[in-house]
C-alpha positions in Angstrom: 0.0 0.0 0.0 2.8 2.4 0.9 4.4 1.8 -2.6 1.2 3.0 -4.3 1.0 6.1 -2.2 4.7 6.9 -2.7 4.1 6.9 -6.5 1.5 9.6 -6.3 3.1 13.0 -6.6 2.0 15.7 -4.2 -0.2 18.4 -5.7 -0.9 21.9 -4.3 -4.4 23.0 -3.3 -4.0 25.9 -5.7 -3.4 23.4 -8.6 -6.5 21.4 -7.6 -8.6 24.7 -7.5 -7.3 25.6 -11.0 -8.3 22.2 -12.3 -11.8 22.5 -10.7 -12.2 25.9 -12.5 -11.1 24.3 -15.8 -13.7 21.6 -15.3 -16.4 24.2 -14.7 -15.5 26.0 -17.9 -15.4 22.8 -19.9 -18.9 21.9 -18.5 -20.4 25.2 -19.6 -18.8 24.8 -23.0 -20.1 21.3 -23.5 -23.6 22.2 -22.4 -23.6 25.1 -24.8 -22.2 22.9 -27.6 -24.8 20.2 -27.1 -27.5 22.8 -27.0 -26.4 24.1 -30.4 -26.4 20.6 -31.9 -30.2 20.5 -31.6 -32.6 18.0 -30.1 -32.7 15.5 -33.0 -29.0 15.2 -33.2 -28.6 14.6 -29.5 -31.4 12.0 -29.5 -30.2 9.9 -32.5 -26.8 8.7 -31.6 -25.2 6.2 -33.9 -21.8 4.4 -33.9 -20.1 7.5 -35.4 -21.6 9.7 -32.7 -20.6 7.3 -30.0 -17.0 7.3 -31.3 -17.1 11.1 -31.4 -18.3 11.3 -27.8 -15.6 8.9 -26.6 -13.0 11.1 -28.4 -14.6 14.2 -26.9 -14.5 12.6 -23.4 -10.8 12.0 -23.8 -10.1 15.5 -25.0 -12.3 17.0 -22.2 -10.4 14.9 -19.7 -7.1 16.4 -20.8 -8.5 19.9 -20.8 -9.9 19.5 -17.3 -7.0 17.7 -15.7 -4.1 19.3 -17.7 -2.6 15.8 -18.2 -2.5 15.3 -14.4 -4.0 11.9 -13.9 -3.6 11.8 -10.1 -6.4 11.2 -7.6 -6.9 14.7 -6.1 -7.3 16.2 -9.6 -9.8 13.5 -10.6 -11.8 14.0 -7.5 -11.8 17.8 -7.9 -12.9 17.7 -11.5 -15.5 15.0 -11.2 -16.9 16.6 -8.0 -17.0 20.0 -9.8 -19.1 18.5 -12.6 -21.4 16.8 -10.2 -21.9 19.9 -8.1 -22.5 22.0 -11.2 -25.1 19.5 -12.5 -26.8 19.6 -9.1 -26.7 23.4 -9.0 -28.0 23.8 -12.6 -30.9 21.4 -11.8 -31.8 23.5 -8.7 -31.7 26.8 -10.7 -33.8 25.3 -13.5 -36.4 24.1 -11.0 -36.7 27.6 -9.5 -36.6 29.4 -12.9 -38.4 27.4 -15.6 -37.8 30.1 -18.1 -34.0 29.5 -17.9 -34.6 25.8 -18.3 -36.6 26.4 -21.5 -33.9 28.7 -22.8 -30.9 26.4 -22.1 -32.5 22.9 -22.3 -35.2 23.8 -24.8 -39.0 23.3 -24.9 -41.3 21.2 -27.0 -41.9 22.5 -30.5 -45.1 21.8 -32.5 -44.2 20.5 -35.9 -47.7 19.5 -37.2 -51.0 21.1 -36.2 -54.3 19.9 -37.5 -52.6 17.8 -40.2 -50.6 20.7 -41.5 -46.8 20.5 -41.4 -45.3 23.7 -40.1 -42.3 23.8 -42.5 -40.5 26.8 -40.9 -40.4 25.0 -37.6 -39.0 21.9 -39.3 -36.2 23.9 -40.8 -35.6 25.7 -37.5 -35.3 22.4 -35.6 -33.4 20.7 -38.4 -36.1 18.0 -38.8 -36.9 16.5 -42.2 -40.4 15.8 -43.5 -39.2 12.1 -43.8 -38.6 12.1 -40.0 -42.1 13.4 -39.3 -43.6 10.7 -41.6 -41.5 8.0 -39.8 -42.8 9.2 -36.5 -46.3 9.0 -37.8 -45.8 5.5 -39.1 -44.4 4.4 -35.7 -47.8 5.5 -34.2 -49.8 3.7 -36.9 -50.7 6.8 -38.9 -49.9 7.2 -42.6 -48.6 10.7 -42.4 -49.0 14.2 -41.0 -52.6 14.6 -42.3 -53.7 12.1 -39.7 -52.1 14.0 -36.8 -53.8 16.5 -34.5 -50.3 17.4 -33.3 -46.7 16.3 -33.9 -44.4 17.6 -31.2 -40.6 17.6 -31.2 -39.9 16.9 -27.5 -36.9 18.2 -25.6 -35.2 14.8 -25.8 -35.4 14.8 -29.6 -38.3 12.3 -30.0 -41.4 13.2 -31.9 -44.7 12.7 -30.1 -47.8 12.2 -32.2 -51.3 12.9 -31.2 -53.6 11.4 -33.8 -56.7 13.1 -35.0 -59.8 12.0 -33.2 -62.2 9.7 -35.2 -64.8 11.8 -37.0 -62.5 14.7 -37.9 -61.6 14.9 -41.5 -58.0 15.4 -42.8 -57.8 18.7 -44.7 
């Protein structure tokens, strides 16, 4: 046990504080970056995306720890991210407007069977994706939808038209 402890180089409290601040900056940068990606991109991860995330995690680790792989730096950076995530959740709970601004809010893509094309473009959703979501809910297409809503998690919720209502 003493051999393992002897191999760990001492690190100053100031250095740990600097690494914690770097972790906070990287956290804010990543949240902003993922927000800019859009809901659909974040929801539909494929093998390429997973590889990119793994590479990103490695790059972020180096940015946060400055290449220092020792225990105090790891505890400081991971604790900083956990505390920031907890604090952000508390702030969002008290200020729903901030949550809607940073996390997003649901967006109506189809209303009464009519596709709202500017919203599709704004959310980077294709008409084909809307048709696919309709088919997954047993509906031929948007004409059979009362509403199609792009949820915050990137999924598309479908509310079918009630029986007796005609498609336009």
